[in-house]
N, C-alpha and C positions, 0 to 999 in steps of 0.2 A: 509541418513536421509530424504532428499527431495524426493527421489524416493519411499521410503517406504510409506510416507503419501501424496505423490503428492503435496508437498509444492511448492510454487513458488520460483523462484531464489532468493537467499539472496544477496542483493547488499549493505548491510550496515555493519558497524563494530560491531554492537550489535546484529545483526540478529541471530547469532548462539545461543545466550542465550535464545532468545525467542523461537526458534525452539526446543531447548532442553526441555523446559518446555512443549511445545505442544506435543512432543513425549512421555514424561513421563505421561502426563495426558491421552493420548490415550492408553498407556499400562495399566494404572489403570482402564480405562473404559472397556477395553477388558477383563481384569481379573475379574472385577465385573460382566460383562455380562455373562462370562463363569461360574463363581461360582454360581451366583444366578440362572442362567438357569438350572444348574445341580441340585441345591437344590429344585427348583420349580418342576422338574419332579420327584425328589425323594419323595417329599411330596404327589404328585398325586398318586404315586405307594404305598407309605407307608400307607397312610390313605384312601385307596380306600374303597368303600362301602362294597365290598364282605368280606373284612377283618375287617372292623369296622362298623358292622350293627347298633351300638348304638353310638351316638355322644359322644365324649370325651371332657369334658369341659376344661381339662388341655392341651391336645395336646402334643407338643414336650416338652420333659423334659430335653434335653441337653442344654448347653449354647454355642453351636458352633456358632450360629448366632451372639451372643453378642461378642464372641472373634473376629469374622470376622469384625464386626463393629468397634471394638477398633483398629484392625490392619489397617483398611482403614483410620481411623482418624489419626493414627500415620503416615501413608504414606503421607497423605495430609499435615500434619504438617511439614514433612520433605521437601516436595516440596515448601511450603510457606516460612518456616524459612531458609532452606538450599539453595534455589534457587531464589524464588520470591523476598523476601525482599532485599537480596544482589544486585540483578539486579536493583530493584527500587532505591536503594541507589547509585549505581555506574553509572547507565545509565539515569534514569528518572529525578532525582532531583539534580544530580551533574552537573549543567549547566556549560559549558565553559565560559570563559570571553568574552565579546563582542569584546575586542581589538584583540583577537586571532581567531575570528570566522567571518564567513560571516553571517551578520544579515539581515533578511528579515521580512517584515510585511505582513501577509496574512489576508485580511478582507473578511469574508464570508457574503453572502447574498443570498436570494432566486432569482435566482438559478445560482450563479457564484462564482468563487474564484478570488478576486482582489488581485494582488500582488504588493507590494510597495518596491522598492529598494532605498537605499540612493545613491546619486550621487557620483561624484569624491571626494567631500568633506567629505564623510563618515558620514554625518548627515542627519537625516530625517526631511523633511519639515513639517510644521504644517498642520493638517487636521481639517477641520471645517464642522460640519454637515450642516451648512447653505450654503456651497458651493457645495453640492452634486447636480450633474446634470447627464443626460444620458451620456454626454461626460466626466464627471469627477465623476465617481461613488464612489470614496473614499473621495471626498471633499478636495483634495490637494490644498493648498494655494500657487499658483505660484508666488505670490507677496512676499512671505517669502524668504529672501535672501538665506537660506540654502535649500529651496525647489525648486529653479529654475532648478537644475540639476537632480532632482529625476526622477527615471524611474518607470513607472507603466505598468503592463500588466494584461490581463484578461484571466483566465484559462490557463495560461502558466507560469510554475515555472521553471526557468533555474538556475542551481547551479553548482559550481565547484566540482570536485572529490577530494577525500582525504583531505577534509577540514571540520572542525567542522561547521555545519550549525545551527544557532540559529533562530528559527521562532517564532515570536510573533503573536498569533492568537486572533482575535476579530471578533465579529459578529454585523451586522447592524440590524438584526431582530430577528430570532429565534435560537434555539440550532441547531448547525450543528456538524458534526464529520469529522475531517481532517484525512484522511487515505491514506497512500501510501504503499500498500501491499509489494512491492518488497524491500522497505526500513524498513519494520516491524515497521511502524509508525502509530499510531492511537491516536488521542486526541480530546475530545469533545471541541467544541467552544461555550462558554457561553456568552449570551448578557450581556454587562456591565462589563465584565472582560477581562483582557489581559493575556492570558495564554501562557507561553513559552513551546516550545518543541524543542529538539535538536537531531541531528543525524549526522553521517558521512558516506557519500556514498563511496563505495570502487570500483565501476565500472562505467565507462562511458556508455552512452546510446548505443554506438556502440558495446562495449564489451558485454552488455546485449543482444543486438540483435544477436550477434554471438553465444551466448549460447542457444538462443531460436530457432535456425535454425532447421528445420525438412523437410523431403522430402514430396512433394505432387505430386500425379500422375495427369497428365494433361488429362487423360482419364476419370476422375471422373466427373459426371454430375453436381456436386455441386461446382466445381472449380471456376467459375466466382464469385459466391457470397462469397465463402470461402476466396479467395485470393484478392478480390478487396481491394485496399488501402494497400496492403502489398508490401514489396520490395524484389527483388531478392537478394539472398545471394551469388551468384557466377556468373561468366561470362558464357553467352550462346551465342556465336557468335556475332550477331548483337545486343544482349541485355546484356549490361555490368551490373556489380554489382551496385545495386541502382535503377535499372529500376522499375518503378511502374507497378505492374502486373494488368493492366486494362484488360477488356474483349478483346479489340482489340489486345493488346500485347500477351495475351494467345493464341488467334487464330493464330497470326503470328508465335508464337513458335511452335504450333502444325504443321503448314504448313512447317516449316523448319526441322521437324523431332524430335523435343524435346518431350520426353514422360514423363519426370519427372523433377521437378524443386525444388531446395532448397530455401526455403523462410522463412521469419520472419516478424513479425509485424513492421510497421513503427513507431508506437507509443506504445512501450512496457510498459512504466511506466505511471500510471495515478494517479491523485488525485481523490479519491472516497469519497463521503459523505456517511458515514455509519449510518446516522441518518435520519429517514423519516421526512423531513423538509417541506413537502407541496406536492401539486398535481404535481408540476414540478420537483420533487426530481430526477427523472431519468435523467434530463438534467444537473444536477450539477456534471459535470466531467471536470477535467483539465488534462493537460499533463505535465509531469516532464521530463526535459532534463538535463542530467548530462554530463558536458563537462570537458575536460582537462583545465589546468590553462590558457594556451595561447588562446584556443578557447573561454573560458568563458570571458576573457578580451576583445577579439575581438567582442563578442556579446554585451558586455557593451558599447564598443565604437560605435558600429553600432546603438544601441538604443539611445545613447546620441546624435548622429548626427541628429536624427529625431527632437530632441528638438531645435536644431539650425535652 
């Protein structure tokens, strides 16, 4: 399915259903393109001037096009009622309980994603618009007893794998659109509203990187710009897996006889704003890191140590 439409890797539990609808809609569009294209050329031939020197006010007398329109409407109804509405019911609005989920607050602004995690107490501290500064973009009240251990990041969303994630979205200014393509997540963020969206990641960032590995020839002139900030996916003598492929490293690889390297992106999963939210819209990008349970807890502990 992914190869057929060149869809990105599906790293979420509900992604299959989204991809299924995308494939069905593409088949429908392909069918319509073919049928209407054939009909268009038929009309050009059937009603050519040499055969119809005098204009016919009636034209086509069959009801084939009407039947086709009804068939298309029925097919679209099947997609909506048979696929779309059940997915909406089971995935979009059937939110998991907060007690059994990892809850995160994401506050959008021009042009950044501010992420707010509850601390070890599991409670979110108070946020006050009057406390917003350059160093405290979400206005977190550190004097609030439950907010002293809260963790905040900017453009970095770190989450555990195989766990229900419940994200509450808010905006400080204009409409944004919270999108994570590899998790098949997209939700508009409306000022003045707190909008929930949930998902479950099924792959860690390392597993995603392993699936995105592809070979690159070091003889290509575009290699330095193509592979800059990518990581090697295999061992190459003095260059172990995880080596950042900078231009100097690539030159050293060539000198040691390496002609091809398996590589993958070091930041394969992004938060993308799918809403044109201003002149700096292109800068509104974040990174999503999915970790195993132990690695995620270690990350939380490390972030908490900075507060101390």
